[in-house]
TIPANU-832244 format. One record per residue (C-alpha): residue in one letter; chain; x, y, z. Coordinates in Angstrom, 1 decimal, m for minus. Layout:
SITE   res   chain     east    north       up
SITE     a       A        X        Y        Z
...
//
This chain:
SITE   res   chain     east    north       up
SITE     m       A    135.5    115.2     22.4
SITE     f       A    131.7    115.5     23.2
SITE     n       A    131.8    111.5     22.3
SITE     h       A    134.3    111.2     25.0
SITE     w       A    132.6    112.6     27.5
SITE     m       A    129.6    111.1     26.8
SITE     n       A    131.3    107.6     26.8
SITE     p       A    133.7    108.1     29.2
SITE     a       A    136.1    104.9     30.7
SITE     i       A    135.0    103.3     34.2
SITE     f       A    136.6    101.8     36.5
SITE     q       A    134.2     98.6     37.5
SITE     d       A    134.5     98.9     41.0
SITE     s       A    133.7    102.4     41.0
SITE     v       A    130.6    101.2     39.1
SITE     e       A    129.7     98.7     42.0
SITE     f       A    130.6    101.2     44.8
SITE     l       A    128.4    103.7     43.3
SITE     n       A    125.4    101.5     43.0
SITE     q       A    126.4     99.6     46.0
SITE     s       A    126.6    103.0     48.7
SITE     t       A    124.3    103.7     51.3
SITE     i       A    125.6    107.0     51.7
SITE     p       A    124.1    109.7     49.2
SITE     v       A    126.6    110.3     45.8
SITE     y       A    126.2    113.6     44.1
SITE     i       A    128.1    114.2     41.2
SITE     l       A    129.1    118.0     40.3
SITE     s       A    130.4    118.3     36.7
SITE     n       A    131.8    121.2     34.9
SITE     i       A    130.2    119.0     31.2
SITE     d       A    126.9    120.2     30.5
SITE     r       A    123.9    117.8     31.8
SITE     a       A    122.9    116.2     28.6
SITE     d       A    126.4    114.8     28.8
SITE     i       A    126.4    113.5     31.3
SITE     l       A    123.4    111.8     32.0
SITE     e       A    124.1    110.1     28.9
SITE     a       A    127.9    108.4     30.7
SITE     i       A    125.5    107.9     33.7
SITE     k       A    123.0    105.8     31.8
SITE     l       A    125.9    104.3     29.6
SITE     h       A    127.4    102.7     33.1
SITE     q       A    123.7    102.0     35.0
SITE     l       A    125.3    104.2     37.4
SITE     s       A    123.1    105.3     40.8
SITE     v       A    123.6    108.6     42.3
SITE     k       A    121.4    110.8     44.4
SITE     d       A    121.7    113.5     42.3
SITE     i       A    123.5    115.6     39.7
SITE     i       A    124.6    119.0     39.7
SITE     t       A    126.2    120.7     36.6
SITE     s       A    127.8    123.9     35.3
SITE     e       A    124.2    124.7     33.3
SITE     d       A    122.2    123.9     36.3
SITE     v       A    124.2    126.6     38.2
SITE     k       A    125.9    129.1     35.7
SITE     s       A    129.0    128.8     37.0
SITE     y       A    132.3    126.8     36.6
SITE     k       A    133.8    124.8     39.3
SITE     p       A    136.4    126.0     40.9
SITE     r       A    133.6    128.9     41.3
SITE     p       A    131.8    128.3     44.4
SITE     e       A    128.6    128.1     43.0
SITE     m       A    128.5    124.8     42.5
SITE     f       A    129.7    123.9     45.5
SITE     e       A    127.3    125.4     47.1
SITE     h       A    124.2    124.3     45.6
SITE     a       A    125.3    121.0     46.3
SITE     l       A    125.4    121.8     49.9
SITE     k       A    122.2    123.4     50.3
SITE     i       A    120.0    120.8     48.4
SITE     s       A    122.0    118.2     50.2
SITE     g       A    121.6    119.3     53.5
SITE     l       A    124.8    118.8     54.8
SITE     a       A    127.6    121.3     56.0
SITE     s       A    130.7    121.0     54.3
SITE     n       A    132.6    119.4     57.8
SITE     e       A    130.3    116.3     56.6
SITE     v       A    131.3    116.0     53.1
SITE     i       A    133.9    114.2     51.1
SITE     h       A    134.5    115.9     48.0
SITE     v       A    136.0    113.3     45.2
SITE     g       A    137.9    114.9     42.1
SITE     d       A    140.1    114.4     39.0
SITE     s       A    141.1    118.6     38.9
SITE     l       A    143.9    120.2     41.2
SITE     s       A    142.5    123.6     39.8
SITE     s       A    138.8    122.8     39.9
SITE     d       A    137.5    119.9     42.4
SITE     i       A    140.4    120.2     45.1
SITE     a       A    141.1    123.7     45.1
SITE     g       A    137.1    124.5     44.6
SITE     a       A    136.2    122.3     47.2
SITE     n       A    139.4    123.2     49.7
SITE     k       A    137.9    126.8     49.0
SITE     m       A    134.4    126.0     50.5
SITE     g       A    136.3    124.0     53.6
SITE     l       A    135.1    120.5     52.2
SITE     k       A    137.4    117.5     52.8
SITE     v       A    138.6    116.6     49.6
SITE     h       A    140.1    113.4     48.2
SITE     g       A    141.9    113.5     44.6
//
């Protein structure tokens, strides 16, 4: 499983979007920091910042990760779109924080 997290498949248009985006993109992940950093390095992604469950000592859908992201970005919940792949952690957690979501 760890190998999968460090070497995930990715859609090429996602790479292009992240590397050409003029809006700040933050990655919020329940995966450990070292694993997500390895995946970002593998795909040569450009993002504003990464927040992991290790950083905030909490897992999505709990609010701590979303609260930390809002704090460091300086944005309000109504200025953010959260894109996630999990209904129970990403979508549910972001909804509780008042973020717009896309799954």
